[in-house]
C-alpha positions in Angstrom: -12.0 -43.2 -42.8 -10.7 -46.7 -42.5 -7.2 -47.7 -43.6 -6.9 -48.6 -47.3 -4.3 -51.2 -48.3 -2.1 -51.1 -51.3 -4.0 -53.8 -53.1 -7.4 -52.2 -52.4 -6.1 -48.8 -53.7 -4.9 -50.5 -56.9 -8.2 -52.1 -57.4 -10.0 -48.9 -56.7 -8.1 -46.6 -59.1 -8.6 -49.1 -62.0 -12.4 -49.3 -61.3 -13.5 -45.7 -61.4 -12.1 -42.3 -62.5 -9.7 -40.4 -60.5 -12.4 -37.8 -59.7 -14.7 -40.5 -58.3 -12.0 -42.2 -56.3 -10.9 -38.9 -54.9 -14.5 -38.1 -53.7 -14.7 -41.5 -52.2 -11.5 -41.1 -50.3 -12.2 -37.5 -49.3 -9.1 -36.0 -50.9 -8.3 -34.2 -54.1 -7.2 -35.7 -57.5 -3.8 -34.2 -57.1 -3.3 -35.6 -53.6 -4.6 -39.0 -54.8 -1.6 -39.1 -57.2 0.7 -38.6 -54.3 -1.0 -41.4 -52.4 -0.6 -43.8 -55.3 3.1 -42.8 -55.7 3.8 -43.3 -52.1 2.3 -46.8 -52.2 3.7 -47.4 -55.7 0.4 -48.1 -57.3 0.1 -47.4 -61.0 -2.7 -45.0 -62.2 -4.6 -44.8 -65.4 -3.1 -42.5 -67.9 -4.9 -39.3 -69.2 -7.6 -40.4 -71.5 -7.8 -44.0 -70.4 -11.5 -44.1 -69.5 -12.4 -42.6 -72.8 -10.2 -45.1 -74.6 -11.9 -47.9 -72.5 -15.2 -46.9 -73.8 -14.1 -47.5 -77.4 -12.2 -50.7 -76.5 -8.8 -49.2 -77.1 -7.5 -48.8 -73.7 -5.2 -51.8 -73.6 -4.5 -54.2 -70.8 -4.4 -53.0 -67.1 -0.7 -53.0 -65.8 -0.1 -55.3 -63.0 0.6 -54.1 -59.4 4.5 -53.9 -59.0 6.0 -56.1 -56.3 6.6 -54.0 -53.2 10.2 -52.8 -52.6 11.9 -52.6 -49.3 10.6 -49.0 -48.6 7.1 -49.4 -50.1 4.1 -48.6 -47.9 1.4 -51.2 -47.7 -1.5 -49.0 -46.5 -2.6 -45.4 -46.2 -5.1 -43.6 -44.0 -6.3 -39.9 -44.5 -4.2 -37.6 -42.4 -1.0 -39.8 -42.7 2.2 -38.2 -43.9 3.1 -39.1 -47.4 6.6 -40.6 -48.1 7.6 -41.6 -51.5 8.6 -45.2 -52.1 12.3 -45.6 -53.1 13.0 -48.1 -56.0 16.4 -49.7 -56.8 18.4 -47.9 -59.4 17.3 -49.2 -62.8 20.1 -50.6 -65.1 18.6 -48.7 -68.0 16.4 -45.7 -67.6 13.2 -45.8 -69.7 11.0 -42.9 -70.0 7.4 -42.8 -71.3 6.4 -40.3 -74.0 6.0 -36.9 -72.3 2.5 -35.4 -71.9 2.0 -32.2 -74.0 1.5 -29.8 -71.1 4.5 -31.1 -69.0 8.2 -30.6 -69.5 9.7 -33.2 -71.8 11.9 -35.6 -69.8 15.3 -35.6 -71.2 17.1 -39.1 -71.8 20.4 -39.7 -70.0 23.7 -40.4 -72.0 26.1 -43.2 -71.4 28.6 -40.9 -69.9 26.3 -39.9 -67.2 25.8 -36.3 -68.4 22.1 -35.3 -68.5 20.8 -34.3 -71.8 19.9 -30.8 -70.7 23.4 -30.3 -69.6 24.9 -31.6 -72.9 22.7 -29.3 -74.8 23.9 -26.3 -73.0 27.7 -27.3 -72.6 28.8 -26.0 -76.0 26.8 -22.7 -75.5 28.2 -22.1 -72.1 31.9 -23.0 -73.1 31.8 -20.6 -76.0 29.9 -17.9 -74.1 31.3 -14.4 -73.7 32.1 -12.9 -70.3 29.4 -10.7 -68.9 29.7 -7.0 -67.9 30.8 -8.1 -64.4 34.0 -9.5 -65.9 33.5 -13.1 -64.5 30.1 -14.7 -65.2 29.3 -16.3 -68.6 26.7 -14.9 -70.8 25.5 -17.3 -73.5 23.9 -16.0 -76.6 21.0 -18.5 -76.5 18.4 -18.0 -73.8 16.5 -21.4 -74.1 19.1 -23.3 -71.9 19.3 -25.0 -68.5 19.2 -22.5 -65.6 22.9 -22.3 -64.7 25.0 -19.2 -64.0 28.7 -19.7 -63.5 32.2 -18.4 -64.2 34.5 -20.2 -66.7 36.4 -21.6 -63.9 33.4 -22.9 -62.1 31.6 -24.3 -65.2 32.9 -27.9 -64.9 31.7 -28.1 -61.3 28.2 -26.8 -62.2 27.8 -29.1 -65.1 28.8 -32.2 -63.1 26.4 -31.4 -60.2 23.5 -30.4 -62.5 23.8 -33.8 -64.2 24.1 -35.7 -61.0 21.1 -33.9 -59.5 18.9 -34.2 -62.7 19.7 -38.0 -63.2 18.9 -38.6 -59.4 15.6 -36.9 -59.7 14.6 -38.9 -62.9 15.7 -42.2 -61.2 13.3 -41.3 -58.4 10.5 -40.9 -61.1 10.5 -37.1 -61.3 11.4 -35.9 -65.0 13.3 -32.7 -65.4 13.1 -30.3 -68.4 12.7 -26.9 -69.7 9.1 -25.6 -69.3 7.6 -26.0 -72.8 5.3 -22.8 -72.6 2.0 -24.8 -72.6 1.2 -23.3 -69.1 2.5 -20.1 -67.5 5.4 -20.8 -65.2 7.5 -18.0 -64.0 11.2 -17.9 -63.0 11.8 -16.0 -59.8 14.8 -13.6 -59.4 18.0 -15.5 -58.5 21.1 -13.9 -57.1 24.7 -15.1 -56.6 25.0 -14.4 -52.9 25.4 -16.7 -50.1 22.2 -17.1 -48.1 24.0 -15.6 -45.1 24.7 -12.5 -47.2 21.9 -10.0 -47.8 22.3 -8.3 -51.3 21.9 -4.5 -51.4 19.0 -4.0 -54.0 20.1 -0.4 -54.3 23.6 -1.3 -55.1 24.1 -4.8 -56.8 27.7 -4.8 -57.3 27.7 -8.5 -58.6 24.7 -9.0 -60.7 24.2 -12.0 -62.9 24.6 -11.2 -66.7 21.9 -13.5 -68.0 18.7 -15.4 -67.2 17.1 -18.2 -69.2 14.0 -17.6 -71.3 12.0 -20.3 -69.5 12.5 -22.0 -66.1 14.2 -25.4 -65.7 11.6 -27.5 -63.7 11.2 -30.9 -62.2 7.8 -32.6 -62.4 6.8 -34.2 -59.1 3.4 -35.8 -59.2 2.0 -33.4 -61.7 3.4 -30.2 -59.8 6.3 -28.4 -61.2 9.1 -26.9 -59.2 11.7 -24.5 -60.6 15.5 -25.3 -60.2 18.3 -22.8 -60.6 22.0 -23.5 -60.0 24.5 -20.6 -59.5 28.1 -20.3 -58.5 28.3 -18.0 -55.5 30.2 -14.8 -55.4 32.0 -13.5 -52.3 33.9 -10.4 -51.2 37.7 -10.6 -51.9 40.5 -8.1 -50.9 42.1 -7.1 -54.2 44.9 -5.0 -55.4 44.7 -3.1 -58.7 47.2 -4.4 -61.1 46.6 -2.0 -64.1 44.6 -2.2 -67.3 41.5 -2.8 -65.3 42.7 -6.0 -63.7 42.6 -6.9 -60.1 44.7 -9.5 -58.2 44.0 -10.9 -54.7 46.2 -9.1 -52.2 47.7 -12.4 -51.0 48.9 -13.1 -54.5 49.9 -9.6 -55.5 53.7 -9.1 -56.1 54.7 -5.4 -56.4 57.8 -6.3 -58.4 55.6 -7.5 -61.3 53.8 -4.1 -61.5 55.0 -0.5 -62.1 53.6 2.6 -60.4 51.0 3.4 -57.7 48.3 0.6 -56.8 45.4 0.5 -54.6 43.4 -2.0 -52.7 39.6 -2.6 -52.6 36.9 -5.2 -51.8 35.0 -6.6 -54.7 32.9 -9.6 -55.3 34.2 -12.5 -57.4 33.0 -16.1 -58.1 34.0 -18.4 -55.3 33.6 -21.9 -56.9 30.9 -22.8 -54.4 27.4 -23.6 -55.8 23.9 -22.6 -54.7 20.9 -24.6 -55.7 17.5 -22.7 -55.5 14.2 -24.5 -55.8 11.1 -22.4 -56.1 7.4 -22.3 -57.0 7.0 -21.3 -60.7 3.4 -20.4 -60.0 2.9 -16.7 -59.4 0.0 -17.0 -57.0 1.7 -19.4 -54.5 5.3 -18.5 -53.5 7.7 -21.1 -52.2 11.5 -21.3 -52.1 14.2 -23.4 -50.6 18.0 -23.0 -51.1 21.1 -25.2 -50.5 24.4 -23.5 -50.3 27.7 -25.3 -50.7 30.1 -24.9 -47.8 34.0 -25.5 -48.0 33.6 -28.8 -46.4 30.0 -29.7 -47.4 29.6 -30.4 -51.2 26.0 -30.3 -52.6 26.7 -33.7 -54.2 26.7 -35.1 -50.7 23.2 -33.9 -50.0 21.2 -35.3 -52.8 19.0 -37.6 -50.6 18.1 -34.4 -48.6 17.5 -32.4 -51.7 15.1 -35.0 -53.2 13.2 -35.4 -50.0 12.7 -31.6 -49.6 11.5 -31.3 -53.2 9.0 -34.1 -52.7 7.7 -32.7 -49.6 7.6 -29.1 -51.2 5.6 -30.5 -54.1 3.0 -32.0 -51.7 2.7 -28.7 -49.8 2.5 -26.7 -53.1 -0.2 -28.8 -54.6 -2.5 -28.2 -51.5 -1.9 -24.6 -51.5 -2.4 -24.3 -55.3 -5.9 -25.9 -54.9 -6.7 -23.5 -52.1 -5.7 -20.8 -54.4 -8.2 -22.0 -57.0 -5.7 -23.7 -59.3 -6.4 -27.4 -60.0 -4.7 -30.1 -61.9 -6.6 -32.9 -63.6 
């Protein structure tokens, strides 16, 4: 197949339905969406062709001027890379489609709406049976698991991540239940530590009712943020309390004491992205290290999510799941 330019692709997608254009290019309708996004070419909205038949479709949007990273052409077999736009002064989101997660607007203070909705629930949450992690009463919340001490760090990074994704054109929200999306099991271990399923000594006390998802080109990816737990050497201080051995002062406690290793929240974060589609598994994790904050890796995270969405869309089609 010959190379198609950005101008020709724009003319093509506004002259025929997505199914017809996909057949002509020899790709799927889902993959056509990724090609249009990579070349920053607007596509007709769902129901456009029916509206045009009745004369209610409205004007065709102009082709945006190409940015510094916008591709000018595409050929079948080429790797897809998404165009990067300059950060908008004011974020404007179109009305959400019924079967996709509703994109949440941003607030002036920079905190994402999903985070603001959950903040009060998390700050007033009780401590779970493990003695550290928060257990909110409501279950329809953003997918965050943290201790009270790590809460502020989790909220700040979640807002930063969600706002960055939406500035790249990928809305974030809680799955609305219009399609079956699962949440995979998430633990609070470092990726280098393998939890013992027969003896989970530091389980998370809660899980959200629905997954938090980012919509990339019509494909949903689940997102979960967890404060990592790590083993610490502790001394028993009485009344069920344990104190790090390095901080333990025998003069403050009376009677016999003993030492043990137990898992406790570390303050470090782990972001897990996963496939919410039962028939096609996919997962990627980013773990915060003492000298490597997740907030410094946002570009990498967005790139991996975009690449994962493309891979997932192709695998979903092979599995017999299609998106119109």
